[in-house]
FIPA-310273 format. One record per residue (C-alpha): residue number from 1; x, y, z negated. Coordinates in steps of 0.02 Angstrom, whole numbers, always signed. Layout:
N
<rec><num>NUM</num><east>X</east><north>Y</north><up>Z</up></rec>
...
end
This chain:
209
<rec><num>1</num><east>+0</east><north>+0</north><up>+0</up></rec>
<rec><num>2</num><east>+62</east><north>+172</north><up>+44</up></rec>
<rec><num>3</num><east>+10</east><north>+326</north><up>-52</up></rec>
<rec><num>4</num><east>+7</east><north>+485</north><up>+50</up></rec>
<rec><num>5</num><east>+58</east><north>+633</north><up>-54</up></rec>
<rec><num>6</num><east>+126</east><north>+583</north><up>-224</up></rec>
<rec><num>7</num><east>+69</east><north>+748</north><up>-299</up></rec>
<rec><num>8</num><east>-112</east><north>+799</north><up>-288</up></rec>
<rec><num>9</num><east>-186</east><north>+902</north><up>-148</up></rec>
<rec><num>10</num><east>-316</east><north>+1028</north><up>-207</up></rec>
<rec><num>11</num><east>-477</east><north>+1055</north><up>-112</up></rec>
<rec><num>12</num><east>-519</east><north>+1226</north><up>-41</up></rec>
<rec><num>13</num><east>-582</east><north>+1313</north><up>-199</up></rec>
<rec><num>14</num><east>-487</east><north>+1203</north><up>-320</up></rec>
<rec><num>15</num><east>-639</east><north>+1102</north><up>-372</up></rec>
<rec><num>16</num><east>-550</east><north>+935</north><up>-351</up></rec>
<rec><num>17</num><east>-380</east><north>+853</north><up>-343</up></rec>
<rec><num>18</num><east>-374</east><north>+735</north><up>-194</up></rec>
<rec><num>19</num><east>-268</east><north>+579</north><up>-175</up></rec>
<rec><num>20</num><east>-259</east><north>+466</north><up>-23</up></rec>
<rec><num>21</num><east>-208</east><north>+282</north><up>-26</up></rec>
<rec><num>22</num><east>-176</east><north>+184</north><up>+133</up></rec>
<rec><num>23</num><east>-224</east><north>+3</north><up>+107</up></rec>
<rec><num>24</num><east>-242</east><north>-163</north><up>+195</up></rec>
<rec><num>25</num><east>-205</east><north>-232</north><up>+368</up></rec>
<rec><num>26</num><east>-320</east><north>-106</north><up>+454</up></rec>
<rec><num>27</num><east>-233</east><north>+40</north><up>+366</up></rec>
<rec><num>28</num><east>-392</east><north>+100</north><up>+282</up></rec>
<rec><num>29</num><east>-392</east><north>+264</north><up>+188</up></rec>
<rec><num>30</num><east>-454</east><north>+255</north><up>+9</up></rec>
<rec><num>31</num><east>-486</east><north>+424</north><up>-71</up></rec>
<rec><num>32</num><east>-488</east><north>+477</north><up>-253</up></rec>
<rec><num>33</num><east>-570</east><north>+640</north><up>-304</up></rec>
<rec><num>34</num><east>-526</east><north>+704</north><up>-478</up></rec>
<rec><num>35</num><east>-602</east><north>+851</north><up>-570</up></rec>
<rec><num>36</num><east>-461</east><north>+947</north><up>-656</up></rec>
<rec><num>37</num><east>-566</east><north>+1000</north><up>-805</up></rec>
<rec><num>38</num><east>-619</east><north>+829</north><up>-870</up></rec>
<rec><num>39</num><east>-505</east><north>+709</north><up>-772</up></rec>
<rec><num>40</num><east>-659</east><north>+616</north><up>-712</up></rec>
<rec><num>41</num><east>-643</east><north>+537</north><up>-541</up></rec>
<rec><num>42</num><east>-738</east><north>+457</north><up>-398</up></rec>
<rec><num>43</num><east>-664</east><north>+328</north><up>-280</up></rec>
<rec><num>44</num><east>-722</east><north>+336</north><up>-99</up></rec>
<rec><num>45</num><east>-714</east><north>+163</north><up>-19</up></rec>
<rec><num>46</num><east>-625</east><north>+14</north><up>-97</up></rec>
<rec><num>47</num><east>-540</east><north>-63</north><up>+51</up></rec>
<rec><num>48</num><east>-398</east><north>-174</north><up>-9</up></rec>
<rec><num>49</num><east>-250</east><north>-191</north><up>-128</up></rec>
<rec><num>50</num><east>-357</east><north>-183</north><up>-286</up></rec>
<rec><num>51</num><east>-214</east><north>-208</north><up>-409</up></rec>
<rec><num>52</num><east>-105</east><north>-74</north><up>-330</up></rec>
<rec><num>53</num><east>-248</east><north>+51</north><up>-320</up></rec>
<rec><num>54</num><east>-290</east><north>+18</north><up>-503</up></rec>
<rec><num>55</num><east>-107</east><north>+43</north><up>-551</up></rec>
<rec><num>56</num><east>-92</east><north>+208</north><up>-459</up></rec>
<rec><num>57</num><east>-256</east><north>+272</north><up>-531</up></rec>
<rec><num>58</num><east>-200</east><north>+222</north><up>-707</up></rec>
<rec><num>59</num><east>-43</east><north>+328</north><up>-686</up></rec>
<rec><num>60</num><east>-151</east><north>+480</north><up>-654</up></rec>
<rec><num>61</num><east>-238</east><north>+460</north><up>-823</up></rec>
<rec><num>62</num><east>-412</east><north>+485</north><up>-753</up></rec>
<rec><num>63</num><east>-579</east><north>+404</north><up>-791</up></rec>
<rec><num>64</num><east>-662</east><north>+335</north><up>-635</up></rec>
<rec><num>65</num><east>-849</east><north>+362</north><up>-647</up></rec>
<rec><num>66</num><east>-909</east><north>+273</north><up>-490</up></rec>
<rec><num>67</num><east>-862</east><north>+197</north><up>-322</up></rec>
<rec><num>68</num><east>-946</east><north>+270</north><up>-169</up></rec>
<rec><num>69</num><east>-947</east><north>+177</north><up>-3</up></rec>
<rec><num>70</num><east>-957</east><north>+260</north><up>+167</up></rec>
<rec><num>71</num><east>-1033</east><north>+104</north><up>+246</up></rec>
<rec><num>72</num><east>-1044</east><north>-84</north><up>+231</up></rec>
<rec><num>73</num><east>-907</east><north>-152</north><up>+345</up></rec>
<rec><num>74</num><east>-795</east><north>-276</north><up>+255</up></rec>
<rec><num>75</num><east>-633</east><north>-181</north><up>+282</up></rec>
<rec><num>76</num><east>-704</east><north>-44</north><up>+170</up></rec>
<rec><num>77</num><east>-750</east><north>-153</north><up>+21</up></rec>
<rec><num>78</num><east>-616</east><north>-289</north><up>+7</up></rec>
<rec><num>79</num><east>-561</east><north>-225</north><up>-163</up></rec>
<rec><num>80</num><east>-735</east><north>-179</north><up>-223</up></rec>
<rec><num>81</num><east>-774</east><north>-321</north><up>-342</up></rec>
<rec><num>82</num><east>-607</east><north>-317</north><up>-429</up></rec>
<rec><num>83</num><east>-604</east><north>-128</north><up>-450</up></rec>
<rec><num>84</num><east>-784</east><north>-122</north><up>-509</up></rec>
<rec><num>85</num><east>-746</east><north>-251</north><up>-642</up></rec>
<rec><num>86</num><east>-581</east><north>-169</north><up>-692</up></rec>
<rec><num>87</num><east>-661</east><north>+0</north><up>-721</up></rec>
<rec><num>88</num><east>-838</east><north>-56</north><up>-766</up></rec>
<rec><num>89</num><east>-914</east><north>+72</north><up>-650</up></rec>
<rec><num>90</num><east>-1069</east><north>+78</north><up>-538</up></rec>
<rec><num>91</num><east>-1062</east><north>+61</north><up>-349</up></rec>
<rec><num>92</num><east>-1163</east><north>+167</north><up>-228</up></rec>
<rec><num>93</num><east>-1204</east><north>+136</north><up>-45</up></rec>
<rec><num>94</num><east>-1346</east><north>+181</north><up>+72</up></rec>
<rec><num>95</num><east>-1485</east><north>+52</north><up>+63</up></rec>
<rec><num>96</num><east>-1476</east><north>+16</north><up>+249</up></rec>
<rec><num>97</num><east>-1302</east><north>-59</north><up>+224</up></rec>
<rec><num>98</num><east>-1327</east><north>-135</north><up>+51</up></rec>
<rec><num>99</num><east>-1351</east><north>-312</north><up>+117</up></rec>
<rec><num>100</num><east>-1178</east><north>-306</north><up>+196</up></rec>
<rec><num>101</num><east>-1093</east><north>-305</north><up>+25</up></rec>
<rec><num>102</num><east>-1036</east><north>-461</north><up>-70</up></rec>
<rec><num>103</num><east>-1118</east><north>-393</north><up>-228</up></rec>
<rec><num>104</num><east>-1273</east><north>-298</north><up>-278</up></rec>
<rec><num>105</num><east>-1243</east><north>-110</north><up>-282</up></rec>
<rec><num>106</num><east>-1299</east><north>-10</north><up>-433</up></rec>
<rec><num>107</num><east>-1377</east><north>+139</north><up>-347</up></rec>
<rec><num>108</num><east>-1430</east><north>+200</north><up>-175</up></rec>
<rec><num>109</num><east>-1355</east><north>+345</north><up>-81</up></rec>
<rec><num>110</num><east>-1472</east><north>+453</north><up>+22</up></rec>
<rec><num>111</num><east>-1463</east><north>+604</north><up>+135</up></rec>
<rec><num>112</num><east>-1445</east><north>+771</north><up>+46</up></rec>
<rec><num>113</num><east>-1407</east><north>+687</north><up>-121</up></rec>
<rec><num>114</num><east>-1292</east><north>+786</north><up>-236</up></rec>
<rec><num>115</num><east>-1173</east><north>+695</north><up>-353</up></rec>
<rec><num>116</num><east>-1099</east><north>+801</north><up>-491</up></rec>
<rec><num>117</num><east>-916</east><north>+784</north><up>-539</up></rec>
<rec><num>118</num><east>-854</east><north>+910</north><up>-666</up></rec>
<rec><num>119</num><east>-894</east><north>+1084</north><up>-603</up></rec>
<rec><num>120</num><east>-905</east><north>+1025</north><up>-423</up></rec>
<rec><num>121</num><east>-1025</east><north>+922</north><up>-319</up></rec>
<rec><num>122</num><east>-1012</east><north>+787</north><up>-187</up></rec>
<rec><num>123</num><east>-1146</east><north>+802</north><up>-54</up></rec>
<rec><num>124</num><east>-1206</east><north>+646</north><up>+37</up></rec>
<rec><num>125</num><east>-1241</east><north>+657</north><up>+224</up></rec>
<rec><num>126</num><east>-1328</east><north>+507</north><up>+304</up></rec>
<rec><num>127</num><east>-1240</east><north>+485</north><up>+472</up></rec>
<rec><num>128</num><east>-1303</east><north>+323</north><up>+552</up></rec>
<rec><num>129</num><east>-1230</east><north>+257</north><up>+714</up></rec>
<rec><num>130</num><east>-1074</east><north>+160</north><up>+667</up></rec>
<rec><num>131</num><east>-1188</east><north>+66</north><up>+547</up></rec>
<rec><num>132</num><east>-1369</east><north>+102</north><up>+501</up></rec>
<rec><num>133</num><east>-1320</east><north>+157</north><up>+326</up></rec>
<rec><num>134</num><east>-1162</east><north>+253</north><up>+365</up></rec>
<rec><num>135</num><east>-1137</east><north>+409</north><up>+260</up></rec>
<rec><num>136</num><east>-1010</east><north>+549</north><up>+244</up></rec>
<rec><num>137</num><east>-965</east><north>+642</north><up>+86</up></rec>
<rec><num>138</num><east>-940</east><north>+830</north><up>+84</up></rec>
<rec><num>139</num><east>-843</east><north>+903</north><up>-63</up></rec>
<rec><num>140</num><east>-771</east><north>+1079</north><up>-72</up></rec>
<rec><num>141</num><east>-727</east><north>+1095</north><up>+112</up></rec>
<rec><num>142</num><east>-675</east><north>+912</north><up>+135</up></rec>
<rec><num>143</num><east>-779</east><north>+790</north><up>+238</up></rec>
<rec><num>144</num><east>-745</east><north>+608</north><up>+199</up></rec>
<rec><num>145</num><east>-809</east><north>+540</north><up>+363</up></rec>
<rec><num>146</num><east>-786</east><north>+352</north><up>+345</up></rec>
<rec><num>147</num><east>-797</east><north>+278</north><up>+520</up></rec>
<rec><num>148</num><east>-917</east><north>+411</north><up>+586</up></rec>
<rec><num>149</num><east>-788</east><north>+536</north><up>+649</up></rec>
<rec><num>150</num><east>-604</east><north>+522</north><up>+691</up></rec>
<rec><num>151</num><east>-479</east><north>+635</north><up>+779</up></rec>
<rec><num>152</num><east>-531</east><north>+615</north><up>+960</up></rec>
<rec><num>153</num><east>-704</east><north>+542</north><up>+942</up></rec>
<rec><num>154</num><east>-840</east><north>+452</north><up>+848</up></rec>
<rec><num>155</num><east>-824</east><north>+282</north><up>+768</up></rec>
<rec><num>156</num><east>-854</east><north>+124</north><up>+869</up></rec>
<rec><num>157</num><east>-1033</east><north>+80</north><up>+911</up></rec>
<rec><num>158</num><east>-1015</east><north>-74</north><up>+1022</up></rec>
<rec><num>159</num><east>-1012</east><north>-192</north><up>+874</up></rec>
<rec><num>160</num><east>-1173</east><north>-266</north><up>+802</up></rec>
<rec><num>161</num><east>-1283</east><north>-132</north><up>+722</up></rec>
<rec><num>162</num><east>-1190</east><north>+7</north><up>+813</up></rec>
<rec><num>163</num><east>-1292</east><north>+140</north><up>+905</up></rec>
<rec><num>164</num><east>-1202</east><north>+267</north><up>+1014</up></rec>
<rec><num>165</num><east>-1348</east><north>+389</north><up>+1042</up></rec>
<rec><num>166</num><east>-1381</east><north>+386</north><up>+855</up></rec>
<rec><num>167</num><east>-1200</east><north>+423</north><up>+805</up></rec>
<rec><num>168</num><east>-1197</east><north>+568</north><up>+928</up></rec>
<rec><num>169</num><east>-1355</east><north>+637</north><up>+847</up></rec>
<rec><num>170</num><east>-1271</east><north>+619</north><up>+678</up></rec>
<rec><num>171</num><east>-1121</east><north>+717</north><up>+740</up></rec>
<rec><num>172</num><east>-1224</east><north>+856</north><up>+817</up></rec>
<rec><num>173</num><east>-1352</east><north>+877</north><up>+679</up></rec>
<rec><num>174</num><east>-1253</east><north>+835</north><up>+522</up></rec>
<rec><num>175</num><east>-1067</east><north>+862</north><up>+550</up></rec>
<rec><num>176</num><east>-1043</east><north>+992</north><up>+686</up></rec>
<rec><num>177</num><east>-1153</east><north>+1116</north><up>+594</up></rec>
<rec><num>178</num><east>-1015</east><north>+1126</north><up>+463</up></rec>
<rec><num>179</num><east>-885</east><north>+1265</north><up>+464</up></rec>
<rec><num>180</num><east>-737</east><north>+1248</north><up>+583</up></rec>
<rec><num>181</num><east>-619</east><north>+1246</north><up>+434</up></rec>
<rec><num>182</num><east>-696</east><north>+1088</north><up>+361</up></rec>
<rec><num>183</num><east>-558</east><north>+959</north><up>+338</up></rec>
<rec><num>184</num><east>-609</east><north>+789</north><up>+407</up></rec>
<rec><num>185</num><east>-535</east><north>+641</north><up>+312</up></rec>
<rec><num>186</num><east>-580</east><north>+481</north><up>+405</up></rec>
<rec><num>187</num><east>-582</east><north>+301</north><up>+349</up></rec>
<rec><num>188</num><east>-426</east><north>+263</north><up>+452</up></rec>
<rec><num>189</num><east>-285</east><north>+370</north><up>+518</up></rec>
<rec><num>190</num><east>-246</east><north>+554</north><up>+508</up></rec>
<rec><num>191</num><east>-353</east><north>+702</north><up>+462</up></rec>
<rec><num>192</num><east>-425</east><north>+833</north><up>+578</up></rec>
<rec><num>193</num><east>-548</east><north>+978</north><up>+565</up></rec>
<rec><num>194</num><east>-724</east><north>+1008</north><up>+627</up></rec>
<rec><num>195</num><east>-660</east><north>+1155</north><up>+729</up></rec>
<rec><num>196</num><east>-531</east><north>+1047</north><up>+816</up></rec>
<rec><num>197</num><east>-657</east><north>+913</north><up>+865</up></rec>
<rec><num>198</num><east>-812</east><north>+1015</north><up>+906</up></rec>
<rec><num>199</num><east>-759</east><north>+1068</north><up>+1083</up></rec>
<rec><num>200</num><east>-748</east><north>+884</north><up>+1136</up></rec>
<rec><num>201</num><east>-925</east><north>+837</north><up>+1087</up></rec>
<rec><num>202</num><east>-999</east><north>+850</north><up>+1262</up></rec>
<rec><num>203</num><east>-852</east><north>+751</north><up>+1333</up></rec>
<rec><num>204</num><east>-884</east><north>+610</north><up>+1209</up></rec>
<rec><num>205</num><east>-1068</east><north>+613</north><up>+1254</up></rec>
<rec><num>206</num><east>-1028</east><north>+598</north><up>+1439</up></rec>
<rec><num>207</num><east>-908</east><north>+451</north><up>+1420</up></rec>
<rec><num>208</num><east>-1039</east><north>+356</north><up>+1320</up></rec>
<rec><num>209</num><east>-931</east><north>+277</north><up>+1186</up></rec>
end
């Protein structure tokens, strides 16, 4: 497991410390958001390398409150059971993807839901297309986009349950209404911004994938 950025990266208004862990054979990004005031944290996706993730989180002296999943594909929850049991925390996912998990989630994520963390909030955006229950999380200028949006295009939709017209609607109506400065942190690979990707939307629509 590689950890990108040993020291924390602060979000735009300093609401959260952000850590990124690269895990597993598909080089998934696992994100940890920490509120500086209380040292409470939320883990976004639980892809792989459970013991290493737990070790790194322990070094930060934070209390993980919950695990949030962007969608139900197996490469995003390989470490879920072990981390849930280690921390004794609830798991949230959109109901449309809940049956894809190897365990029963504790609560449902829904569009426009707000999850408080310290003085900040994490906003849930339902962005179906890659999977029916795909969501993104918006927190202080950072968009944790799962497999909905990457540098250069949307997530794959040719797999079972994928829907290209639907993911394009999600991009147009949910993500590309956000400010250009919004930092996009995808489930794999490097970050980008909404402003960088917005001009290519019609090109992606035309190519049909």
